[in-house]
Biopython code that builds the backbone (N, CA, C, O; Angstrom):
import numpy as np
from Bio.PDB.StructureBuilder import StructureBuilder

atoms = [
    (1, "GLN", "N", (0.844, -1.190, 0.023)),
    (1, "GLN", "CA", (0.007, -0.005, -0.016)),
    (1, "GLN", "C", (0.882, 1.239, 0.030)),
    (1, "GLN", "O", (0.607, 2.195, -0.695)),
    (2, "GLU", "N", (1.905, 1.263, 0.837)),
    (2, "GLU", "CA", (2.783, 2.440, 0.931)),
    (2, "GLU", "C", (3.491, 2.667, -0.403)),
    (2, "GLU", "O", (3.654, 3.807, -0.840)),
    (3, "ASP", "N", (3.918, 1.555, -1.061)),
    (3, "ASP", "CA", (4.636, 1.710, -2.363)),
    (3, "ASP", "C", (3.705, 2.347, -3.384)),
    (3, "ASP", "O", (4.126, 3.200, -4.166)),
    (4, "ASN", "N", (2.445, 1.936, -3.380)),
    (4, "ASN", "CA", (1.453, 2.555, -4.298)),
    (4, "ASN", "C", (1.260, 4.023, -4.059)),
    (4, "ASN", "O", (1.151, 4.820, -4.990)),
    (5, "ASP", "N", (1.219, 4.373, -2.768)),
    (5, "ASP", "CA", (1.045, 5.826, -2.454)),
    (5, "ASP", "C", (2.221, 6.633, -2.919)),
    (5, "ASP", "O", (2.080, 7.741, -3.437)),
    (6, "LEU", "N", (3.419, 6.042, -2.720)),
    (6, "LEU", "CA", (4.613, 6.771, -3.187)),
    (6, "LEU", "C", (4.671, 6.851, -4.684)),
    (6, "LEU", "O", (5.073, 7.878, -5.229)),
    (7, "ALA", "N", (4.269, 5.766, -5.388)),
    (7, "ALA", "CA", (4.256, 5.815, -6.821)),
    (7, "ALA", "C", (3.232, 6.811, -7.364)),
    (7, "ALA", "O", (3.463, 7.520, -8.344)),
    (8, "GLY", "N", (2.053, 6.825, -6.655)),
    (8, "GLY", "CA", (1.026, 7.807, -7.088)),
    (8, "GLY", "C", (1.463, 9.213, -6.854)),
    (8, "GLY", "O", (1.137, 10.100, -7.643)),
    (9, "GLY", "N", (2.202, 9.451, -5.781)),
    (9, "GLY", "CA", (2.721, 10.778, -5.515)),
    (9, "GLY", "C", (3.745, 11.196, -6.535)),
    (9, "GLY", "O", (3.760, 12.356, -6.948)),
    (10, "ARG", "N", (4.613, 10.279, -6.960)),
    (10, "ARG", "CA", (5.614, 10.516, -7.964)),
    (10, "ARG", "C", (4.928, 10.817, -9.296)),
    (10, "ARG", "O", (5.335, 11.739, -10.003)),
    (11, "LEU", "N", (3.897, 10.053, -9.645)),
    (11, "LEU", "CA", (3.188, 10.241, -10.876)),
    (11, "LEU", "C", (2.498, 11.592, -10.884)),
    (11, "LEU", "O", (2.495, 12.270, -11.912)),
    (12, "ALA", "N", (1.926, 11.992, -9.792)),
    (12, "ALA", "CA", (1.254, 13.285, -9.725)),
    (12, "ALA", "C", (2.274, 14.459, -9.860)),
    (12, "ALA", "O", (2.012, 15.473, -10.509)),
    (13, "ARG", "N", (3.471, 14.255, -9.198)),
    (13, "ARG", "CA", (4.459, 15.301, -9.371)),
    (13, "ARG", "C", (4.954, 15.387, -10.824)),
    (13, "ARG", "O", (5.177, 16.482, -11.339)),
    (14, "ARG", "N", (5.125, 14.233, -11.482)),
    (14, "ARG", "CA", (5.533, 14.249, -12.882)),
    (14, "ARG", "C", (4.485, 14.936, -13.738)),
    (14, "ARG", "O", (4.841, 15.728, -14.611)),
    (15, "ARG", "N", (3.228, 14.665, -13.524)),
    (15, "ARG", "CA", (2.150, 15.253, -14.295)),
    (15, "ARG", "C", (2.116, 16.806, -14.058)),
    (15, "ARG", "O", (1.942, 17.581, -14.998)),
    (16, "ARG", "N", (2.285, 17.218, -12.787)),
    (16, "ARG", "CA", (2.311, 18.653, -12.543)),
    (16, "ARG", "C", (3.519, 19.332, -13.243)),
    (16, "ARG", "O", (3.385, 20.410, -13.823)),
    (17, "ALA", "N", (4.676, 18.687, -13.175)),
    (17, "ALA", "CA", (5.840, 19.243, -13.816)),
    (17, "ALA", "C", (5.632, 19.311, -15.328)),
    (17, "ALA", "O", (6.001, 20.302, -15.959)),
    (18, "ARG", "N", (5.039, 18.256, -15.920)),
    (18, "ARG", "CA", (4.826, 18.267, -17.331)),
    (18, "ARG", "C", (3.855, 19.380, -17.762)),
    (18, "ARG", "O", (4.068, 20.080, -18.752)),
    (19, "MET", "N", (2.742, 19.512, -16.942)),
    (19, "MET", "CA", (1.785, 20.601, -17.222)),
    (19, "MET", "C", (2.429, 21.958, -17.109)),
    (19, "MET", "O", (2.156, 22.839, -17.924)),
    (20, "ALA", "N", (3.275, 22.149, -16.123)),
    (20, "ALA", "CA", (3.957, 23.432, -15.951)),
    (20, "ALA", "C", (4.877, 23.732, -17.112)),
    (20, "ALA", "O", (4.966, 24.877, -17.556)),
    (21, "SER", "N", (5.574, 22.701, -17.617)),
    (21, "SER", "CA", (6.451, 22.950, -18.747)),
    (21, "SER", "C", (5.673, 23.264, -19.977)),
    (21, "SER", "O", (6.086, 24.114, -20.766)),
    (22, "LEU", "N", (4.548, 22.605, -20.175)),
    (22, "LEU", "CA", (3.667, 22.915, -21.308)),
    (22, "LEU", "C", (3.115, 24.284, -21.241)),
    (22, "LEU", "O", (3.039, 24.972, -22.259)),
    (23, "LEU", "N", (2.708, 24.726, -20.031)),
    (23, "LEU", "CA", (2.162, 26.058, -19.883)),
    (23, "LEU", "C", (3.203, 27.128, -20.164)),
    (23, "LEU", "O", (2.873, 28.191, -20.690)),
    (24, "ARG", "N", (4.467, 26.858, -19.817)),
    (24, "ARG", "CA", (5.538, 27.790, -20.110)),
    (24, "ARG", "C", (5.752, 28.031, -21.577)),
    (24, "ARG", "O", (6.181, 29.108, -21.991)),
    (25, "LYS", "N", (5.447, 27.012, -22.369)),
    (25, "LYS", "CA", (5.652, 27.072, -23.815)),
    (25, "LYS", "C", (4.549, 27.865, -24.536)),
    (25, "LYS", "O", (4.745, 28.253, -25.687)),
    (26, "ILE", "N", (3.376, 28.120, -23.884)),
    (26, "ILE", "CA", (2.304, 28.860, -24.545)),
    (26, "ILE", "C", (2.601, 30.323, -24.432)),
    (26, "ILE", "O", (2.759, 30.860, -23.336)),
    (27, "PRO", "N", (2.679, 30.980, -25.597)),
    (27, "PRO", "CA", (2.933, 32.430, -25.523)),
    (27, "PRO", "C", (1.673, 33.177, -25.121)),
    (27, "PRO", "O", (0.614, 32.955, -25.708)),
    (28, "LEU", "N", (1.762, 34.039, -24.152)),
    (28, "LEU", "CA", (0.665, 34.819, -23.636)),
    (28, "LEU", "C", (0.902, 36.271, -23.988)),
    (28, "LEU", "O", (2.043, 36.733, -23.953)),
    (29, "PRO", "N", (-0.167, 37.015, -24.333)),
    (29, "PRO", "CA", (0.032, 38.448, -24.477)),
    (29, "PRO", "C", (0.508, 39.079, -23.183)),
    (29, "PRO", "O", (0.157, 38.592, -22.108)),
    (30, "PRO", "N", (1.289, 40.137, -23.244)),
    (30, "PRO", "CA", (1.904, 40.696, -22.045)),
    (30, "PRO", "C", (0.960, 41.195, -20.987)),
    (30, "PRO", "O", (1.376, 41.293, -19.832)),
    (31, "LEU", "N", (-0.280, 41.519, -21.288)),
    (31, "LEU", "CA", (-1.210, 42.036, -20.294)),
    (31, "LEU", "C", (-2.066, 40.950, -19.611)),
    (31, "LEU", "O", (-2.761, 41.227, -18.633)),
    (32, "VAL", "N", (-2.007, 39.718, -20.135)),
    (32, "VAL", "CA", (-2.926, 38.704, -19.591)),
    (32, "VAL", "C", (-2.695, 38.396, -18.158)),
    (32, "VAL", "O", (-3.647, 38.379, -17.377)),
    (33, "LEU", "N", (-1.453, 38.144, -17.763)),
    (33, "LEU", "CA", (-1.144, 37.771, -16.359)),
    (33, "LEU", "C", (-1.433, 38.902, -15.366)),
    (33, "LEU", "O", (-2.028, 38.628, -14.324)),
    (34, "PRO", "N", (-1.037, 40.178, -15.633)),
    (34, "PRO", "CA", (-1.425, 41.210, -14.693)),
    (34, "PRO", "C", (-2.934, 41.388, -14.551)),
    (34, "PRO", "O", (-3.429, 41.625, -13.448)),
    (35, "VAL", "N", (-3.652, 41.278, -15.633)),
    (35, "VAL", "CA", (-5.085, 41.454, -15.559)),
    (35, "VAL", "C", (-5.746, 40.311, -14.741)),
    (35, "VAL", "O", (-6.606, 40.546, -13.891)),
    (36, "VAL", "N", (-5.307, 39.074, -15.036)),
    (36, "VAL", "CA", (-5.858, 37.937, -14.342)),
    (36, "VAL", "C", (-5.503, 38.067, -12.812)),
    (36, "VAL", "O", (-6.328, 37.793, -11.941)),
    (37, "GLY", "N", (-4.274, 38.486, -12.548)),
    (37, "GLY", "CA", (-3.849, 38.642, -11.134)),
    (37, "GLY", "C", (-4.695, 39.728, -10.463)),
    (37, "GLY", "O", (-5.089, 39.568, -9.308)),
    (38, "ALA", "N", (-4.981, 40.827, -11.166)),
    (38, "ALA", "CA", (-5.702, 41.932, -10.544)),
    (38, "ALA", "C", (-7.166, 41.500, -10.273)),
    (38, "ALA", "O", (-7.730, 41.815, -9.226)),
    (39, "VAL", "N", (-7.767, 40.771, -11.245)),
    (39, "VAL", "CA", (-9.151, 40.333, -11.058)),
    (39, "VAL", "C", (-9.199, 39.341, -9.864)),
    (39, "VAL", "O", (-10.082, 39.435, -9.012)),
    (40, "GLY", "N", (-8.277, 38.432, -9.821)),
    (40, "GLY", "CA", (-8.224, 37.500, -8.699)),
    (40, "GLY", "C", (-8.046, 38.200, -7.362)),
    (40, "GLY", "O", (-8.656, 37.803, -6.370)),
    (41, "ALA", "N", (-7.226, 39.225, -7.325)),
    (41, "ALA", "CA", (-6.996, 40.025, -6.070)),
    (41, "ALA", "C", (-8.272, 40.753, -5.643)),
    (41, "ALA", "O", (-8.572, 40.851, -4.453)),
    (42, "ILE", "N", (-9.024, 41.266, -6.634)),
    (42, "ILE", "CA", (-10.239, 41.956, -6.293)),
    (42, "ILE", "C", (-11.270, 41.027, -5.690)),
    (42, "ILE", "O", (-11.959, 41.361, -4.726)),
    (43, "VAL", "N", (-11.358, 39.785, -6.320)),
    (43, "VAL", "CA", (-12.304, 38.779, -5.793)),
    (43, "VAL", "C", (-11.941, 38.398, -4.371)),
    (43, "VAL", "O", (-12.820, 38.300, -3.515)),
    (44, "VAL", "N", (-10.639, 38.179, -4.099)),
    (44, "VAL", "CA", (-10.182, 37.772, -2.806)),
    (44, "VAL", "C", (-10.482, 38.942, -1.782)),
    (44, "VAL", "O", (-10.932, 38.698, -0.662)),
    (45, "LEU", "N", (-10.229, 40.135, -2.190)),
    (45, "LEU", "CA", (-10.502, 41.286, -1.244)),
    (45, "LEU", "C", (-11.997, 41.424, -0.970)),
    (45, "LEU", "O", (-12.375, 41.696, 0.169)),
    (46, "LEU", "N", (-12.869, 41.244, -1.979)),
    (46, "LEU", "CA", (-14.282, 41.334, -1.715)),
    (46, "LEU", "C", (-14.796, 40.209, -0.846)),
    (46, "LEU", "O", (-15.675, 40.428, -0.013)),
    (47, "ARG", "N", (-14.275, 39.024, -1.020)),
    (47, "ARG", "CA", (-14.698, 37.899, -0.163)),
    (47, "ARG", "C", (-14.156, 38.108, 1.296)),
    (47, "ARG", "O", (-14.821, 37.765, 2.274)),
    (48, "ALA", "N", (-12.947, 38.672, 1.391)),
    (48, "ALA", "CA", (-12.421, 38.947, 2.734)),
    (48, "ALA", "C", (-13.268, 40.021, 3.456)),
    (48, "ALA", "O", (-13.556, 39.914, 4.648)),
    (49, "LYS", "N", (-13.652, 41.051, 2.690)),
    (49, "LYS", "CA", (-14.516, 42.074, 3.271)),
    (49, "LYS", "C", (-15.836, 41.456, 3.734)),
    (49, "LYS", "O", (-16.322, 41.796, 4.813)),
    (50, "GLU", "N", (-16.413, 40.580, 2.963)),
    (50, "GLU", "CA", (-17.672, 39.917, 3.348)),
    (50, "GLU", "C", (-17.481, 39.051, 4.608)),
    (50, "GLU", "O", (-18.367, 39.004, 5.461)),
    (51, "ALA", "N", (-16.316, 38.359, 4.730)),
    (51, "ALA", "CA", (-16.061, 37.564, 5.888)),
    (51, "ALA", "C", (-15.837, 38.435, 7.161)),
    (51, "ALA", "O", (-16.276, 38.074, 8.253)),
    (52, "LEU", "N", (-15.165, 39.551, 6.994)),
    (52, "LEU", "CA", (-14.858, 40.421, 8.110)),
    (52, "LEU", "C", (-16.057, 41.239, 8.570)),
    (52, "LEU", "O", (-16.186, 41.529, 9.759)),
    (53, "PHE", "N", (-16.946, 41.618, 7.634)),
    (53, "PHE", "CA", (-18.092, 42.458, 7.965)),
    (53, "PHE", "C", (-19.369, 41.745, 7.498)),
    (53, "PHE", "O", (-19.963, 42.150, 6.499)),
    (54, "PRO", "N", (-19.793, 40.705, 8.197)),
    (54, "PRO", "CA", (-20.947, 39.906, 7.748)),
    (54, "PRO", "C", (-22.221, 40.677, 7.760)),
    (54, "PRO", "O", (-23.104, 40.356, 6.965)),
    (55, "GLY", "N", (-22.399, 41.674, 8.598)),
    (55, "GLY", "CA", (-23.685, 42.359, 8.634)),
    (55, "GLY", "C", (-23.859, 43.427, 7.466)),
    (55, "GLY", "O", (-24.940, 43.983, 7.271)),
    (56, "ASP", "N", (-22.739, 43.672, 6.715)),
    (56, "ASP", "CA", (-22.802, 44.621, 5.663)),
    (56, "ASP", "C", (-23.759, 44.131, 4.561)),
    (56, "ASP", "O", (-23.617, 42.994, 4.111)),
    (57, "ASP", "N", (-24.730, 44.950, 4.110)),
    (57, "ASP", "CA", (-25.679, 44.538, 3.098)),
    (57, "ASP", "C", (-25.144, 44.494, 1.678)),
    (57, "ASP", "O", (-25.779, 43.946, 0.777)),
    (58, "SER", "N", (-23.973, 45.075, 1.492)),
    (58, "SER", "CA", (-23.372, 45.106, 0.149)),
    (58, "SER", "C", (-22.420, 43.950, -0.073)),
    (58, "SER", "O", (-21.383, 44.139, -0.709)),
    (59, "GLY", "N", (-22.720, 42.775, 0.417)),
    (59, "GLY", "CA", (-21.829, 41.633, 0.301)),
    (59, "GLY", "C", (-21.613, 41.241, -1.139)),
    (59, "GLY", "O", (-22.446, 41.486, -2.011)),
    (60, "PHE", "N", (-20.445, 40.611, -1.367)),
    (60, "PHE", "CA", (-20.046, 40.205, -2.752)),
    (60, "PHE", "C", (-21.043, 39.211, -3.305)),
    (60, "PHE", "O", (-21.497, 39.351, -4.440)),
    (61, "SER", "N", (-21.383, 38.222, -2.525)),
    (61, "SER", "CA", (-22.321, 37.161, -3.025)),
    (61, "SER", "C", (-23.664, 37.747, -3.347)),
    (61, "SER", "O", (-24.308, 37.344, -4.316)),
    (62, "LYS", "N", (-24.108, 38.725, -2.520)),
    (62, "LYS", "CA", (-25.441, 39.393, -2.795)),
    (62, "LYS", "C", (-25.337, 40.216, -4.094)),
    (62, "LYS", "O", (-26.301, 40.266, -4.858)),
    (63, "GLN", "N", (-24.216, 40.844, -4.350)),
    (63, "GLN", "CA", (-24.105, 41.598, -5.579)),
    (63, "GLN", "C", (-24.077, 40.700, -6.763)),
    (63, "GLN", "O", (-24.665, 41.019, -7.797)),
    (64, "VAL", "N", (-23.414, 39.586, -6.647)),
    (64, "VAL", "CA", (-23.356, 38.618, -7.746)),
    (64, "VAL", "C", (-24.778, 38.097, -7.998)),
    (64, "VAL", "O", (-25.192, 38.010, -9.154)),
    (65, "LYS", "N", (-25.531, 37.752, -6.958)),
    (65, "LYS", "CA", (-26.876, 37.232, -7.185)),
    (65, "LYS", "C", (-27.766, 38.291, -7.848)),
    (65, "LYS", "O", (-28.662, 37.950, -8.620)),
    (66, "ALA", "N", (-27.524, 39.575, -7.549)),
    (66, "ALA", "CA", (-28.344, 40.609, -8.145)),
    (66, "ALA", "C", (-28.163, 40.654, -9.670)),
    (66, "ALA", "O", (-29.074, 41.097, -10.369)),
    (67, "TYR", "N", (-27.050, 40.223, -10.189)),
    (67, "TYR", "CA", (-26.863, 40.234, -11.641)),
    (67, "TYR", "C", (-27.265, 38.979, -12.309)),
    (67, "TYR", "O", (-27.450, 38.955, -13.526)),
    (68, "LYS", "N", (-27.411, 37.900, -11.536)),
    (68, "LYS", "CA", (-27.909, 36.635, -12.149)),
    (68, "LYS", "C", (-29.338, 36.752, -12.473)),
    (68, "LYS", "O", (-30.087, 37.523, -11.874)),
    (69, "ARG", "N", (-29.729, 35.923, -13.493)),
    (69, "ARG", "CA", (-31.138, 35.983, -13.952)),
    (69, "ARG", "C", (-31.805, 34.615, -13.811)),
    (69, "ARG", "O", (-31.136, 33.583, -13.855)),
    (70, "CYS", "N", (-33.067, 34.615, -13.650)),
    (70, "CYS", "CA", (-33.817, 33.354, -13.568)),
    (70, "CYS", "C", (-33.648, 32.611, -14.861)),
    (70, "CYS", "O", (-33.696, 33.188, -15.947)),
    (71, "ASN", "N", (-33.446, 31.289, -14.724)),
    (71, "ASN", "CA", (-33.211, 30.424, -15.910)),
    (71, "ASN", "C", (-34.494, 30.278, -16.721)),
    (71, "ASN", "O", (-34.432, 29.933, -17.901)),
    (72, "ARG", "N", (-35.675, 30.534, -16.110)),
    (72, "ARG", "CA", (-36.920, 30.344, -16.854)),
    (72, "ARG", "C", (-37.475, 31.700, -17.383)),
    (72, "ARG", "O", (-37.757, 31.845, -18.573)),
    (73, "CYS", "N", (-37.619, 32.668, -16.476)),
    (73, "CYS", "CA", (-38.324, 33.926, -16.869)),
    (73, "CYS", "C", (-37.372, 35.115, -17.050)),
    (73, "CYS", "O", (-37.810, 36.182, -17.480)),
    (74, "SER", "N", (-36.085, 34.956, -16.732)),
    (74, "SER", "CA", (-35.030, 36.012, -16.907)),
    (74, "SER", "C", (-35.180, 37.157, -15.979)),
    (74, "SER", "O", (-34.641, 38.219, -16.289)),
    (75, "LYS", "N", (-35.860, 37.060, -14.858)),
    (75, "LYS", "CA", (-35.967, 38.151, -13.905)),
    (75, "LYS", "C", (-34.615, 38.238, -13.175)),
    (75, "LYS", "O", (-33.939, 37.229, -12.973)),
    (76, "LYS", "N", (-34.239, 39.464, -12.787)),
    (76, "LYS", "CA", (-33.020, 39.678, -11.981)),
    (76, "LYS", "C", (-33.282, 39.365, -10.537)),
    (76, "LYS", "O", (-34.441, 39.302, -10.127)),
    (77, "GLY", "N", (-32.241, 39.165, -9.742)),
    (77, "GLY", "CA", (-32.388, 38.980, -8.285)),
    (77, "GLY", "C", (-32.877, 37.576, -7.969)),
    (77, "GLY", "O", (-33.892, 37.438, -7.286)),
    (78, "VAL", "N", (-32.216, 36.542, -8.426)),
    (78, "VAL", "CA", (-32.646, 35.188, -8.166)),
    (78, "VAL", "C", (-32.447, 34.800, -6.759)),
    (78, "VAL", "O", (-31.551, 35.315, -6.090)),
    (79, "LYS", "N", (-33.277, 33.881, -6.268)),
    (79, "LYS", "CA", (-33.196, 33.444, -4.850)),
    (79, "LYS", "C", (-33.075, 31.971, -4.666)),
    (79, "LYS", "O", (-32.575, 31.531, -3.630)),
    (80, "VAL", "N", (-33.520, 31.154, -5.647)),
    (80, "VAL", "CA", (-33.607, 29.694, -5.482)),
    (80, "VAL", "C", (-32.639, 29.027, -6.477)),
    (80, "VAL", "O", (-32.612, 29.347, -7.666)),
    (81, "ARG", "N", (-31.864, 28.105, -5.945)),
    (81, "ARG", "CA", (-30.918, 27.327, -6.810)),
    (81, "ARG", "C", (-31.515, 25.994, -7.035)),
    (81, "ARG", "O", (-32.197, 25.455, -6.163)),
    (82, "CYS", "N", (-31.268, 25.427, -8.226)),
    (82, "CYS", "CA", (-31.762, 24.078, -8.546)),
    (82, "CYS", "C", (-31.130, 23.065, -7.572)),
    (82, "CYS", "O", (-29.920, 23.058, -7.344)),
    (83, "HIS", "N", (-31.996, 22.217, -7.013)),
    (83, "HIS", "CA", (-31.521, 21.218, -6.056)),
    (83, "HIS", "C", (-30.871, 20.047, -6.701)),
    (83, "HIS", "O", (-30.230, 19.250, -6.017)),
    (84, "LYS", "N", (-31.008, 19.901, -8.014)),
    (84, "LYS", "CA", (-30.373, 18.728, -8.694)),
    (84, "LYS", "C", (-28.949, 19.070, -9.175)),
    (84, "LYS", "O", (-27.978, 18.407, -8.810)),
    (85, "CYS", "N", (-28.855, 20.126, -10.004)),
    (85, "CYS", "CA", (-27.532, 20.438, -10.586)),
    (85, "CYS", "C", (-26.768, 21.454, -9.836)),
    (85, "CYS", "O", (-25.543, 21.495, -9.952)),
    (86, "ARG", "N", (-27.446, 22.328, -9.029)),
    (86, "ARG", "CA", (-26.824, 23.376, -8.238)),
    (86, "ARG", "C", (-26.174, 24.438, -9.149)),
    (86, "ARG", "O", (-25.411, 25.266, -8.651)),
    (87, "ARG", "N", (-26.444, 24.440, -10.424)),
    (87, "ARG", "CA", (-25.924, 25.464, -11.316)),
    (87, "ARG", "C", (-26.959, 26.490, -11.735)),
    (87, "ARG", "O", (-26.627, 27.663, -11.904)),
    (88, "ALA", "N", (-28.180, 26.085, -11.902)),
    (88, "ALA", "CA", (-29.214, 26.917, -12.395)),
    (88, "ALA", "C", (-29.855, 27.681, -11.238)),
    (88, "ALA", "O", (-29.985, 27.170, -10.125)),
    (89, "TRP", "N", (-30.254, 28.928, -11.535)),
    (89, "TRP", "CA", (-30.915, 29.752, -10.552)),
    (89, "TRP", "C", (-32.274, 30.183, -10.988)),
    (89, "TRP", "O", (-32.497, 30.380, -12.183)),
    (90, "TYR", "N", (-33.223, 30.342, -10.047)),
    (90, "TYR", "CA", (-34.586, 30.693, -10.388)),
    (90, "TYR", "C", (-35.038, 31.750, -9.399)),
    (90, "TYR", "O", (-34.509, 31.881, -8.295)),
    (91, "CYS", "N", (-36.083, 32.532, -9.859)),
    (91, "CYS", "CA", (-36.531, 33.646, -9.004)),
    (91, "CYS", "C", (-37.492, 33.105, -7.886)),
    (91, "CYS", "O", (-37.671, 33.766, -6.863)),
    (92, "SER", "N", (-38.078, 31.955, -8.079)),
    (92, "SER", "CA", (-38.927, 31.427, -7.034)),
    (92, "SER", "C", (-39.052, 29.886, -7.196)),
    (92, "SER", "O", (-38.625, 29.281, -8.178)),
    (93, "LYS", "N", (-39.667, 29.322, -6.156)),
    (93, "LYS", "CA", (-39.849, 27.806, -6.173)),
    (93, "LYS", "C", (-40.765, 27.427, -7.300)),
    (93, "LYS", "O", (-40.634, 26.351, -7.883)),
    (94, "GLN", "N", (-41.729, 28.337, -7.623)),
    (94, "GLN", "CA", (-42.699, 28.030, -8.694)),
    (94, "GLN", "C", (-42.004, 27.982, -10.042)),
    (94, "GLN", "O", (-42.290, 27.114, -10.867)),
    (95, "CYS", "N", (-41.067, 28.941, -10.269)),
    (95, "CYS", "CA", (-40.296, 28.909, -11.520)),
    (95, "CYS", "C", (-39.412, 27.675, -11.587)),
    (95, "CYS", "O", (-39.268, 27.093, -12.662)),
    (96, "LEU", "N", (-38.838, 27.268, -10.519)),
    (96, "LEU", "CA", (-38.026, 26.038, -10.484)),
    (96, "LEU", "C", (-38.881, 24.830, -10.824)),
    (96, "LEU", "O", (-38.482, 23.986, -11.625)),
    (97, "LYS", "N", (-40.051, 24.748, -10.217)),
    (97, "LYS", "CA", (-40.924, 23.633, -10.481)),
    (97, "LYS", "C", (-41.379, 23.549, -11.911)),
    (97, "LYS", "O", (-41.389, 22.467, -12.497)),
    (98, "VAL", "N", (-41.754, 24.665, -12.484)),
    (98, "VAL", "CA", (-42.178, 24.716, -13.857)),
    (98, "VAL", "C", (-41.042, 24.362, -14.793)),
    (98, "VAL", "O", (-41.241, 23.648, -15.775)),
    (99, "ALA", "N", (-39.840, 24.861, -14.494)),
    (99, "ALA", "CA", (-38.675, 24.589, -15.333)),
    (99, "ALA", "C", (-38.323, 23.099, -15.271)),
    (99, "ALA", "O", (-37.964, 22.511, -16.292)),
    (100, "LEU", "N", (-38.423, 22.474, -14.077)),
    (100, "LEU", "CA", (-38.162, 21.021, -14.031)),
    (100, "LEU", "C", (-39.251, 20.247, -14.797)),
    (100, "LEU", "O", (-38.957, 19.242, -15.443)),
    (101, "ASP", "N", (-40.511, 20.720, -14.722)),
    (101, "ASP", "CA", (-41.587, 19.973, -15.452)),
    (101, "ASP", "C", (-41.343, 20.193, -16.971)),
    (101, "ASP", "O", (-41.577, 19.266, -17.747)),
    (102, "LEU", "N", (-40.908, 21.314, -17.393)),
    (102, "LEU", "CA", (-40.697, 21.559, -18.839)),
    (102, "LEU", "C", (-39.306, 21.088, -19.310)),
    (102, "LEU", "O", (-38.972, 21.190, -20.490)),
    (103, "GLU", "N", (-38.508, 20.573, -18.365)),
    (103, "GLU", "CA", (-37.162, 20.181, -18.686)),
    (103, "GLU", "C", (-36.288, 21.281, -19.218)),
    (103, "GLU", "O", (-35.525, 21.080, -20.163)),
    (104, "LEU", "N", (-36.397, 22.469, -18.602)),
    (104, "LEU", "CA", (-35.589, 23.646, -19.057)),
    (104, "LEU", "C", (-34.293, 23.737, -18.271)),
    (104, "LEU", "O", (-33.371, 24.451, -18.664)),
    (105, "CYS", "N", (-34.223, 23.011, -17.155)),
    (105, "CYS", "CA", (-33.062, 23.143, -16.273)),
    (105, "CYS", "C", (-31.837, 22.557, -16.968)),
    (105, "CYS", "O", (-31.958, 21.665, -17.808)),
    (106, "GLU", "N", (-30.645, 23.068, -16.608)),
    (106, "GLU", "CA", (-29.399, 22.597, -17.197)),
    (106, "GLU", "C", (-29.049, 21.177, -16.854)),
    (106, "GLU", "O", (-28.194, 20.577, -17.507)),
    (107, "CYS", "N", (-29.684, 20.622, -15.849)),
    (107, "CYS", "CA", (-29.353, 19.275, -15.382)),
    (107, "CYS", "C", (-30.140, 18.191, -16.180)),
    (107, "CYS", "O", (-29.894, 16.996, -16.015)),
    (108, "GLN", "N", (-31.057, 18.618, -17.017)),
    (108, "GLN", "CA", (-31.877, 17.603, -17.707)),
    (108, "GLN", "C", (-31.579, 17.534, -19.188)),
    (108, "GLN", "O", (-32.184, 16.734, -19.903)),
]
sb = StructureBuilder()
sb.init_structure("model")
sb.init_model(0)
sb.init_chain("A")
sb.init_seg("    ")
for serial, (resi, resn, name, xyz) in enumerate(atoms, 1):
    if name == "N":
        sb.init_residue(resn, " ", resi, " ")
    sb.init_atom(name, np.array(xyz, "f"), 0.0, 1.0, " ", f" {name:<3s}", serial, name[0])
structure = sb.get_structure()
């Protein structure tokens, strides 16, 4: 068992090293990495703010939900997530039920 764990660890390290070497070979435009890093930093800061100040009504997840739309009727400000796929959002339980009946959900 221990030999298999060691072999699996070596294999995983080799795969990571191979993936890293392949990624180094891909030419990226000069602004891609700074922009991706800046966006990631903003998301981290917003989530940290939400964790530090939980009573604040302008939370990051609430702002994200405000821009999402219902999968069935396209209303803004969704509240209900599909209990099957957990990807689709709906404005109400009725919309979710109708979408599941009509097979509009992403999970069907």
